[in-house]
C-alpha positions in Angstrom: -8.1 22.8 -13.6 -7.7 26.7 -14.8 -11.2 27.2 -15.5 -12.1 25.7 -11.6 -9.8 28.9 -10.4 -11.4 31.5 -12.9 -14.6 30.0 -11.5 -13.9 30.5 -7.8 -12.3 34.1 -8.5 -14.8 35.2 -10.7 -17.5 33.8 -8.0 -15.4 36.2 -5.5 -15.2 39.0 -7.7 -19.0 39.3 -8.2 -19.5 39.2 -4.6 -17.2 41.9 -3.9 -18.7 43.9 -7.0 -22.1 43.4 -5.0 -20.6 44.3 -1.8 -18.9 47.4 -2.9 -15.7 46.0 -1.4 -13.7 44.8 -4.1 -10.6 47.1 -3.6 -10.3 46.1 0.2 -10.6 42.3 -0.8 -7.9 42.9 -3.3 -5.7 44.5 -0.8 -6.4 41.5 1.6 -5.7 38.9 -1.1 -2.4 40.6 -1.5 -1.5 40.3 2.0 -2.4 36.8 2.4 -0.5 36.1 -1.0 2.8 37.7 0.3 2.2 36.0 3.6 1.6 32.2 2.2 4.3 32.8 -0.8 6.9 33.1 2.5 5.2 29.9 4.2 4.8 27.1 1.4 4.8 24.8 3.8 1.5 25.9 5.8 0.1 25.6 2.3 1.2 22.1 2.3 0.1 21.5 5.6 -3.6 22.9 5.0 -3.9 20.5 1.9 -2.5 17.5 3.7 -4.9 14.6 3.7 -3.9 13.0 6.6 -5.4 16.0 8.9 -8.9 16.1 9.2 -10.8 19.2 7.3 -11.9 20.4 10.6 -8.4 20.8 12.1 -7.4 22.3 8.9 -10.1 24.9 9.2 -9.3 25.7 12.7 -5.6 26.3 11.7 -6.7 28.9 8.9 -9.5 30.4 11.6 -6.5 30.9 13.8 -4.1 32.3 10.9 -7.1 34.5 9.7 -8.4 36.0 12.6 -10.6 39.0 12.4 -8.3 40.6 10.2 -9.7 40.0 7.1 -13.2 40.7 5.6 -15.8 37.9 5.9 -15.8 37.5 1.9 -12.0 37.0 2.0 -12.4 34.7 5.1 -15.0 32.5 3.5 -13.0 32.4 0.2 -10.1 30.8 2.0 -11.9 28.5 3.9 -14.2 27.4 1.3 -10.9 26.6 -0.5 -9.8 24.4 2.1 -12.9 22.6 2.7 -13.1 21.9 -1.3 -9.4 20.8 -0.9 -8.1 23.5 -3.4 -6.2 25.5 -1.1 -3.0 24.0 -3.1 -4.8 26.4 -5.9 -4.9 29.7 -3.9 -2.1 31.2 -5.9 -4.0 30.4 -9.0 -7.1 31.8 -7.4 -5.6 35.0 -6.6 -3.8 35.8 -10.1 -7.1 35.3 -11.5 -8.7 37.8 -9.1 -5.8 40.1 -10.0 -6.8 39.9 -13.8 -10.2 40.7 -13.4 -9.4 43.4 -10.6 -7.1 44.9 -13.4 -9.7 45.0 -15.9 -12.0 46.4 -13.8 -9.6 49.6 -13.1 -8.2 49.2 -16.3 -4.7 48.5 -14.8 -1.9 46.9 -16.5 1.5 45.4 -15.2 4.3 46.1 -17.4 7.3 43.8 -17.0 10.4 45.7 -18.1 13.6 43.9 -18.3 16.7 46.0 -19.0 20.4 45.4 -18.7 21.2 48.2 -16.1 19.0 49.6 -13.6 16.9 52.2 -14.9 16.8 55.9 -13.2 13.8 57.0 -11.9 13.2 59.2 -14.6 13.5 56.4 -17.2 11.0 54.3 -15.8 8.7 57.5 -15.8 9.3 58.2 -19.2 8.4 54.1 -19.8 5.2 54.3 -17.8 4.0 57.4 -19.5 4.6 55.8 -23.3 2.8 52.5 -21.9 -0.1 54.5 -20.3 -0.7 56.1 -23.6 -0.6 53.2 -25.6 -2.8 51.1 -23.6 -5.1 54.1 -22.7 -5.1 53.1 -18.6 -2.9 52.6 -15.6 0.4 50.9 -15.9 2.4 49.6 -12.9 6.2 48.9 -13.7 8.0 45.5 -12.6 11.6 46.4 -13.5 14.4 43.7 -13.5 17.7 43.9 -14.4 19.3 41.1 -17.0 22.9 41.7 -17.7 22.5 39.1 -20.6 20.5 41.7 -22.5 23.9 43.6 -23.3 21.7 46.7 -23.8 18.4 48.2 -24.5 14.9 47.0 -22.6 12.1 44.2 -23.3 8.8 44.9 -22.3 6.4 42.8 -21.7 2.6 43.8 -21.3 -1.2 42.7 -21.6 0.3 39.6 -23.5 2.5 41.4 -25.9 6.4 41.3 -25.7 8.4 44.6 -27.2 11.8 43.4 -27.4 14.2 46.5 -27.7 17.6 44.7 -26.5 20.7 44.7 -27.8 20.9 40.7 -27.7 18.1 40.6 -29.9 19.3 42.9 -32.1 23.1 41.1 -32.0 20.8 37.8 -32.8 19.3 39.3 -35.8 22.5 40.2 -37.3 24.0 36.7 -37.1 20.9 35.1 -38.7 21.7 37.7 -41.6 24.9 36.9 -41.8 24.3 32.9 -41.3 22.7 33.1 -44.4 
């Protein structure tokens, strides 16, 4: 099923590149993602086989109105017509990956034991951008169970500099 979602995302992405509005569609998809993530029941309604496709399409048409580009509009309608609206979030995730690759943009998940200062965030961002040779967006979270230090996940790699991991390694050595 993941291949199908990639296919939908790639088709939309290719169309957007041809039309020259990839960034616009990317931003629209983020808006829709935020709206629909707060209204999960709406996705369930749109995927219900008890409601005829024509009615589901009309509901989507009303929701979308004239606020979105024809590419975004057509994409969402296509998902609904092909009974793939449940895969909306996965398709958007795949589109985001393609967009990030195009922009040489990485998203780093930074987890720390305490809230990071703006200066600390900038320092981490600077080092990650030097490492990836691209732009980096930080998603900073707090997890007090780390005790200290940070973990960073970027481009499929995890860098664990947490005190929790270090203590675990010491415990393993002592237990041997």
